[in-house]
Structure formats: C-alpha cells, structure tokens
N, C-alpha and C positions, 0 to 999 in steps of 0.2 A: 902733309894733309891726307894723302892716301893711306899712310900708315896709321894715322889716328882713326880714320874711318874703319879700316880693317880691324884694328884693335877693339873698337866699339862693337863691331859685328861679332867678333869672337867672344867678347864678354857677354853679349846679349844671348848668344847660343848657349853659353854655360850657366846662365842665370836661372834663378828659380822662376816659376810661372808668375809670381807677383812682380818680380823685377823685370820680366819681359814686357810688362805693360808700361814701364817707364821709358822716357826718351833715352836715347843712347848716351847722351852726355851726363845723364843723372846716375848712371851706374857707378860712377866714382864717388858720388855723394855719400856721406854717412847716413845710416838709418836713424831717422828721428821722426816721431809722430807728427810734429808740426811741419817739418820739411816734406814728409810724404803727403800731407794734406795740401801743401802748396803745389807739389808736383801733380797731384790729381786735378787741381784747379787749372794748372797749366795745360794738361792734356785735354781738359774739357773746354779750353778756350776762354776761361774767365781771367783775362790778363789784368784787368783792373784790380781784382782781388789779389792776384799774385804780386803785383807791384806793391800794394799796401802791406800785404802780409810778409813779403820778403824783407822790406825795409824795417818793419817792426821786429821780425825775428832776428835780423842782423843786430839791432840795437839791444834786444833783451836776452839773447842766448848767452849762456855762460860757457858753452863749448866753442872753442875756436874753429874747429872744422865745420860745425853747423853754421857758424857765422859766415865763414868764407863761402860755403855752398849757397847760402841765402843771397849773399852779395853777387855771386856768379849768376844765379838764377835771375836776379833783378837786372843785371847787366845784359843778359840775353834778350830782354824785352825792349831795350833801347835801340836806337839806330846805330848802325855800324859806323865807326868814326870815318872811314873812307867815304861812305855815302854822304856825309856832311860836307866834306871837302869837294866832292864831285858836284854836289848841288850848288855850292858857292862858285865853283868854276863855271858851271852852266849859266848862272846868273851874270857873272862877269862877261862871258862870251855874248850873252844876249844884249847886255848893255853896250858892248863894243860894236856889235853888228847894228844895233838900233842907231847908235851915234853915227856910224858910217853911212847908213841908209839915209838918215835925216840930213846929213851933211852933203850927200850927193844930190839931194833934191834941190838945193839952192843953186841958182844960176851964177 
C-alpha cells in the first residue's frame, strides 16, 4: 500500500501541469477526451454524472484500456466490499445484543 502511494506521488511530481490536476490513481489511465471529462467531473464532485458517464463509456468505448479505466472509475464510487461486510456484521451484533437484552428482561 505504501509503495503504491509513493509511486503515485513520484508520478504526480513528474507529470505535466494538466496531469497534476488529476487524482493520483488516474495518472495510469489512458488519455481520452471522454475519460478526461469524467475525471474533471469527479474532481468537481459531480459523482452522479460520473456514475452515469463511466457506465456509458464502458459500454460504448472501442478501446479496451479506456473501457477498463471507466470501469475502475465507476468502481471507485461504490462502497468498499469490506464496508458492506462490516455493516452486516454490525447489524448481526445489534440483533444478538437486542435479543439478549430482551431475553434478560423476562423473569
């Protein structure tokens, strides 16, 4: 993890001024006008437009590397898989504790 962050930092230092405005993970993406527009929307915080545009770009792009980058960008907007499992674990723990509490109230 630390190596990837250091690699992104070095790549960002060596990048052109236009590429420095991109997020670190996007430096490995291919240069494409549609993808660059999505990255600009990502930086601006328009995540709904990025979700829709990345899905559309992944379906319609003829370049495999642009398609993979669009799918990666779309995946970055979703919840992390571990967070889903932790949420379900918290719900299960809450259910167990509630059942224990309600069971302890009965004489």
